[in-house]
C-alpha positions as CSV (number, residue, x, y, z in Angstrom):
1,X,20.0,24.9,4.4
2,X,18.7,22.8,1.6
3,X,16.8,24.5,-1.2
4,X,13.1,23.5,-1.7
5,X,13.9,21.7,-4.9
6,X,16.7,19.7,-3.2
7,X,14.5,18.9,-0.3
8,X,11.6,17.7,-2.5
9,X,14.0,15.6,-4.5
10,X,15.3,14.0,-1.3
11,X,11.8,13.4,-0.1
12,X,10.9,11.6,-3.4
13,X,14.0,9.3,-3.0
14,X,13.2,8.5,0.6
15,X,9.6,7.7,-0.4
16,X,10.7,5.1,-2.9
17,X,13.1,3.6,-0.3
18,X,10.3,3.4,2.3
19,X,8.1,1.8,-0.4
20,X,10.7,-0.8,-1.0
21,X,11.2,-1.5,2.8
22,X,7.4,-1.8,3.3
23,X,6.9,-4.1,0.3
24,X,9.7,-6.5,1.3
25,X,8.6,-6.6,4.9
26,X,5.2,-7.8,3.6
27,X,6.9,-10.4,1.3
28,X,8.8,-11.9,4.2
29,X,5.7,-11.8,6.4
30,X,3.6,-13.7,3.9
31,X,6.4,-16.2,3.2
32,X,6.8,-17.1,6.9
33,X,3.0,-17.2,7.4
34,X,2.5,-19.5,4.4
35,X,5.3,-21.8,5.5
36,X,3.8,-21.9,9.0
37,X,0.4,-23.0,7.6
38,X,2.0,-25.6,5.3
39,X,4.4,-27.1,7.8
40,X,3.1,-26.2,11.3
41,X,6.3,-24.3,12.2
42,X,5.8,-21.0,14.0
43,X,5.7,-17.9,11.8
44,X,8.9,-15.9,12.6
45,X,8.1,-12.4,11.1
46,X,4.6,-11.3,12.0
47,X,6.1,-7.9,12.3
48,X,6.3,-7.7,8.5
49,X,2.6,-7.0,8.2
50,X,3.3,-3.5,9.4
51,X,4.4,-2.8,5.8
52,X,0.8,-2.2,4.9
53,X,0.5,0.4,7.6
54,X,3.6,2.1,6.2
55,X,2.0,2.2,2.8
56,X,-1.1,3.9,4.2
57,X,0.8,6.5,6.1
58,X,2.9,7.1,3.0
59,X,-0.2,7.6,0.9
60,X,-1.6,10.1,3.3
61,X,1.7,12.0,3.3
62,X,2.1,12.0,-0.5
63,X,-1.5,13.0,-1.3
64,X,-1.1,15.9,1.1
65,X,2.1,16.9,-0.6
66,X,0.4,16.7,-4.0
67,X,-2.6,18.7,-2.9
68,X,-0.4,21.3,-1.2
69,X,2.3,21.7,-3.8
70,X,1.0,20.7,-7.3
71,X,-2.6,21.8,-6.8
72,X,-3.6,18.9,-9.0
73,X,-7.2,18.2,-8.1
74,X,-10.4,17.0,-9.7
75,X,-10.8,14.4,-12.4
76,X,-7.1,14.7,-13.5
77,X,-5.9,13.8,-10.0
78,X,-8.3,10.9,-9.7
79,X,-7.4,9.6,-13.3
80,X,-3.7,9.7,-12.5
81,X,-4.2,7.6,-9.4
82,X,-6.5,5.2,-11.3
83,X,-3.9,4.9,-14.1
84,X,-1.2,4.0,-11.5
85,X,-3.3,1.4,-9.7
86,X,-5.9,-0.2,-12.0
87,X,-4.1,-1.7,-15.1
88,X,-1.9,-4.2,-13.3
89,X,-4.5,-4.9,-10.7
90,X,-7.1,-5.7,-13.4
91,X,-4.9,-7.9,-15.4
92,X,-3.9,-9.9,-12.3
93,X,-7.5,-10.1,-11.1
94,X,-8.6,-11.6,-14.3
95,X,-5.6,-14.1,-14.3
96,X,-6.4,-15.2,-10.7
97,X,-10.1,-15.5,-11.5
98,X,-9.2,-17.7,-14.5
99,X,-7.0,-19.9,-12.2
100,X,-9.8,-20.1,-9.6
101,X,-12.1,-21.5,-12.3
102,X,-9.7,-23.9,-14.1
103,X,-7.3,-25.0,-11.3
104,X,-8.7,-23.8,-7.9
105,X,-6.3,-26.1,-6.0
106,X,-3.5,-23.7,-6.8
107,X,-5.1,-21.1,-4.7
108,X,-6.0,-21.0,-1.1
109,X,-9.6,-19.7,-1.4
110,X,-11.0,-17.5,-4.1
111,X,-14.7,-16.9,-4.7
112,X,-15.0,-17.2,-8.5
113,X,-18.3,-15.6,-9.5
114,X,-19.2,-12.6,-11.6
115,X,-20.6,-10.5,-8.7
116,X,-17.3,-10.9,-6.8
117,X,-15.3,-10.1,-10.0
118,X,-17.3,-6.9,-10.7
119,X,-17.0,-5.7,-7.1
120,X,-13.3,-6.4,-7.3
121,X,-13.1,-4.2,-10.5
122,X,-14.8,-1.4,-8.8
123,X,-12.6,-1.6,-5.7
124,X,-15.6,-2.2,-3.5
125,X,-15.6,-4.5,-0.4
126,X,-17.7,-7.6,-0.9
127,X,-18.2,-10.8,1.1
128,X,-15.6,-13.4,-0.1
129,X,-17.6,-16.4,1.2
130,X,-15.2,-17.1,4.0
131,X,-16.4,-14.4,6.5
132,X,-14.0,-11.8,5.1
133,X,-14.3,-9.1,2.4
134,X,-11.2,-9.7,0.3
135,X,-11.4,-9.1,-3.4
136,X,-10.4,-11.8,-5.9
137,X,-6.8,-10.6,-5.7
138,X,-6.5,-11.1,-1.9
139,X,-4.1,-8.2,-1.3
140,X,-6.5,-5.9,-3.1
141,X,-8.2,-5.1,0.2
142,X,-5.6,-2.5,0.7
143,X,-6.2,-1.1,-2.8
144,X,-9.9,-0.7,-1.9
145,X,-8.8,1.5,1.0
146,X,-6.4,3.4,-1.3
147,X,-9.0,4.1,-4.0
148,X,-11.5,5.1,-1.4
149,X,-8.9,7.6,0.0
150,X,-8.1,9.0,-3.4
151,X,-11.8,9.6,-4.0
152,X,-12.1,11.4,-0.7
153,X,-9.1,13.6,-1.6
154,X,-10.7,14.5,-4.9
155,X,-14.1,15.4,-3.3
156,X,-12.6,17.3,-0.5
157,X,-10.2,19.2,-2.7
158,X,-13.2,20.3,-4.8
159,X,-15.3,21.3,-1.8
160,X,-12.9,22.9,0.7
161,X,-9.9,24.1,-1.3
162,X,-7.5,25.6,1.2
163,X,-9.0,23.5,4.0
164,X,-8.7,20.1,2.1
165,X,-6.3,18.5,4.4
166,X,-7.8,19.5,7.8
167,X,-11.3,18.7,6.6
168,X,-10.2,15.3,5.4
169,X,-8.5,14.3,8.7
170,X,-11.6,15.4,10.6
171,X,-13.9,13.4,8.2
172,X,-11.8,10.2,8.7
173,X,-12.0,10.6,12.4
174,X,-15.8,11.1,12.2
175,X,-16.1,8.1,9.9
176,X,-14.4,5.8,12.4
177,X,-16.4,7.3,15.3
178,X,-19.7,6.7,13.4
179,X,-18.6,3.1,12.9
180,X,-18.2,2.6,16.6
181,X,-21.7,3.8,17.1
182,X,-23.3,1.4,14.5
183,X,-24.8,-1.8,15.6
184,X,-24.3,-4.9,13.3
185,X,-22.8,-2.9,10.4
186,X,-22.8,-4.5,7.0
187,X,-19.7,-5.4,5.0
188,X,-19.2,-1.9,3.4
189,X,-19.9,0.1,6.6
190,X,-17.6,-2.2,8.6
191,X,-14.9,-1.9,6.0
192,X,-14.9,1.9,5.5
193,X,-15.2,2.7,9.2
194,X,-12.3,0.5,10.3
195,X,-9.9,2.5,12.4
196,X,-7.1,1.7,10.0
197,X,-8.3,4.5,7.7
198,X,-6.9,6.9,10.3
199,X,-3.4,5.9,9.1
200,X,-4.1,8.0,6.0
201,X,-4.8,10.9,8.4
202,X,-1.5,10.2,10.2
203,X,0.3,10.8,7.0
204,X,-1.6,14.0,6.3
205,X,-0.8,15.3,9.8
206,X,2.9,14.3,9.4
207,X,3.2,16.4,6.2
208,X,1.1,19.3,7.4
209,X,2.6,19.8,10.9
210,X,6.2,18.5,10.5
211,X,7.3,18.9,6.9
212,X,5.3,21.9,5.8
213,X,5.3,24.0,9.0
214,X,8.6,23.0,10.6
215,X,10.8,21.6,7.9
216,X,13.4,24.4,8.1
217,X,14.0,24.0,11.9
218,X,14.0,20.2,12.1
219,X,17.4,18.6,12.9
220,X,18.5,15.3,11.4
221,X,19.1,13.8,14.8
222,X,15.5,14.2,15.8
223,X,14.5,12.1,12.8
224,X,16.9,9.3,13.6
225,X,15.5,9.2,17.1
226,X,12.0,8.9,15.6
227,X,13.3,6.1,13.3
228,X,14.7,4.2,16.3
229,X,11.5,4.7,18.3
230,X,9.6,3.3,15.4
231,X,11.6,0.1,15.4
232,X,11.3,-0.3,19.1
233,X,7.6,0.2,19.1
234,X,7.2,-2.2,16.1
235,X,9.2,-4.9,18.0
236,X,7.0,-4.4,21.1
237,X,3.8,-5.0,19.2
238,X,5.0,-7.5,16.6
239,X,2.3,-10.0,17.4
240,X,-0.6,-7.7,16.5
241,X,-2.1,-8.2,13.0
242,X,-5.8,-7.6,12.6
243,X,-6.9,-5.8,15.8
244,X,-9.1,-2.8,16.5
245,X,-6.1,-1.0,18.1
246,X,-3.8,-1.8,15.1
247,X,-4.1,1.9,14.0
248,X,-2.2,2.8,17.2
249,X,-0.1,-0.3,17.9
250,X,1.3,-0.3,14.3
251,X,0.0,3.0,12.9
252,X,2.1,5.1,15.3
253,X,5.3,3.2,14.7
254,X,4.6,3.3,11.0
255,X,4.2,7.0,11.2
256,X,7.5,7.4,13.1
257,X,9.2,5.2,10.6
258,X,8.0,7.4,7.7
259,X,8.9,10.5,9.6
260,X,12.4,9.4,10.3
261,X,12.9,7.7,6.9
262,X,11.6,10.6,4.8
263,X,14.1,13.0,6.4
264,X,17.0,10.6,6.7
265,X,17.0,8.4,3.6
266,X,17.7,11.3,1.2
267,X,20.8,10.1,-0.7
268,X,20.4,8.4,-4.0
269,X,21.0,4.7,-3.7
270,X,20.3,3.1,-7.0
271,X,19.3,-0.4,-6.1
272,X,16.9,0.8,-3.4
273,X,15.4,3.3,-5.8
274,X,14.7,0.5,-8.2
275,X,13.2,-1.7,-5.6
276,X,10.9,1.2,-4.7
277,X,10.0,1.7,-8.4
278,X,9.1,-1.9,-8.6
279,X,7.3,-2.1,-5.2
280,X,3.7,-2.1,-6.6
281,X,4.5,-5.1,-8.8
282,X,6.3,-6.7,-5.8
283,X,3.3,-6.2,-3.6
284,X,0.8,-7.7,-6.0
285,X,2.8,-10.6,-7.4
286,X,4.7,-12.0,-4.4
287,X,1.9,-13.8,-2.8
288,X,1.4,-16.0,-5.9
289,X,5.1,-16.8,-6.2
290,X,5.0,-17.8,-2.5
291,X,2.0,-20.1,-3.3
292,X,4.0,-21.6,-6.2
293,X,6.8,-22.3,-3.9
294,X,4.6,-23.8,-1.1
295,X,2.4,-25.9,-3.3
296,X,4.8,-27.0,-6.0
297,X,8.3,-26.8,-4.6
298,X,7.9,-27.6,-0.9
299,X,6.6,-31.2,-1.4
300,X,9.8,-32.0,-3.4
301,X,12.3,-30.3,-1.0
302,X,10.7,-30.3,2.4
303,X,13.9,-29.9,4.3
304,X,15.3,-26.6,2.9
305,X,12.0,-25.1,1.6
306,X,10.4,-25.2,5.1
307,X,13.2,-23.1,6.5
308,X,12.0,-19.5,6.0
309,X,15.5,-18.2,5.5
310,X,16.6,-20.7,2.9
311,X,13.2,-20.3,1.2
312,X,13.8,-16.5,1.2
313,X,17.1,-17.0,-0.7
314,X,15.1,-18.7,-3.5
315,X,12.0,-16.6,-3.3
316,X,13.5,-13.1,-3.1
317,X,15.4,-13.3,-6.5
318,X,12.2,-14.7,-8.1
319,X,10.1,-11.8,-6.7
320,X,12.7,-9.2,-7.7
321,X,13.0,-10.5,-11.2
322,X,9.2,-10.8,-11.7
323,X,8.8,-7.2,-10.3
324,X,11.4,-5.8,-12.7
325,X,9.8,-7.6,-15.6
326,X,6.3,-6.5,-14.8
327,X,7.3,-2.9,-14.0
328,X,9.4,-2.4,-17.1
329,X,7.4,-4.4,-19.6
330,X,3.9,-3.7,-18.5
331,X,3.5,-0.9,-15.9
332,X,5.7,1.7,-17.6
333,X,4.4,1.3,-21.1
334,X,0.8,1.2,-20.0
335,X,1.1,4.2,-17.8
336,X,3.0,6.1,-20.6
337,X,0.2,5.3,-23.0
338,X,-2.7,6.1,-20.6
339,X,-1.1,9.3,-19.4
340,X,-0.6,10.4,-23.0
341,X,-4.2,9.8,-23.8
342,X,-5.3,11.6,-20.7
343,X,-3.2,14.7,-21.6
344,X,-4.6,14.8,-25.1
345,X,-8.1,14.4,-23.7
346,X,-7.7,17.2,-21.2
347,X,-6.0,19.5,-23.8
348,X,-9.0,18.9,-26.1
349,X,-11.4,19.6,-23.4
350,X,-9.7,22.9,-22.5
351,X,-9.6,23.9,-26.2
352,X,-13.3,23.2,-26.7
353,X,-14.3,25.0,-23.5
């Protein structure tokens, strides 16, 4: 039987591998979707959008593990999540806002006004002028959900202590139910009561029931079966993107994929670990590299660039290189500086208490 330390180390490796898989599924999904819009050819990988669902389930799982094992709660917990998410998001939001003002033709559609910029900075849903509620950085809609979930974890950990995880799952379910009972909800209510928030709850349940309560008795074969079932279910529902049943059609396969992957992908694989480390940069930057390819390269090489597989051969190294550069030259230094400042601030607060 593996020791708790070995088990946790294996889980952390597998989480990074799953992050890498999820991020690159989203990359290929957006590549084929963008080429489809530009050329009229059918998109060949709508399944890739499930990477977002995998991220949400992973977040629920990881936050449950942090609450259960590290007991890090309150302001420190929230600040660490903010430090991880906000710096790169803010820099890219400002950059995209500037492009929208100076050269809007480079972007598909970005509402460039100060109200939308401020709402984006505060991770709050806001009408984008096209009938949606995307922030200036289009993929930031998922971060709005992430920050909302982190805030809920902070609040519930302070209020319910030992019952944090159970209470949080119940609240998410009640939130979605309330949304179904609301007539003509506004932008914020419609956003926060979307059933997709239940995927955070799936991650919590996965940790609580399977990994905390039954880890010692689980056999590896069961998790490979779960992984296979996840792939089969994803294939069966590959044409579902934004749908009220997405939380089941893709949320359940995503949960099975996380369950199988966390238990099975435990050996250290250097390149997968690095792709996982870079996954946040990959997620935020790839859509703009795709736009660069579609708007600036496709007109000059319509034959090969319109083929999603040839385009991927060019795009993927570009995205990987940009992800490595951003992660090592921006994310890591900024996080090290910000976490150092936070530790000094919390130490001073304790000393003065």
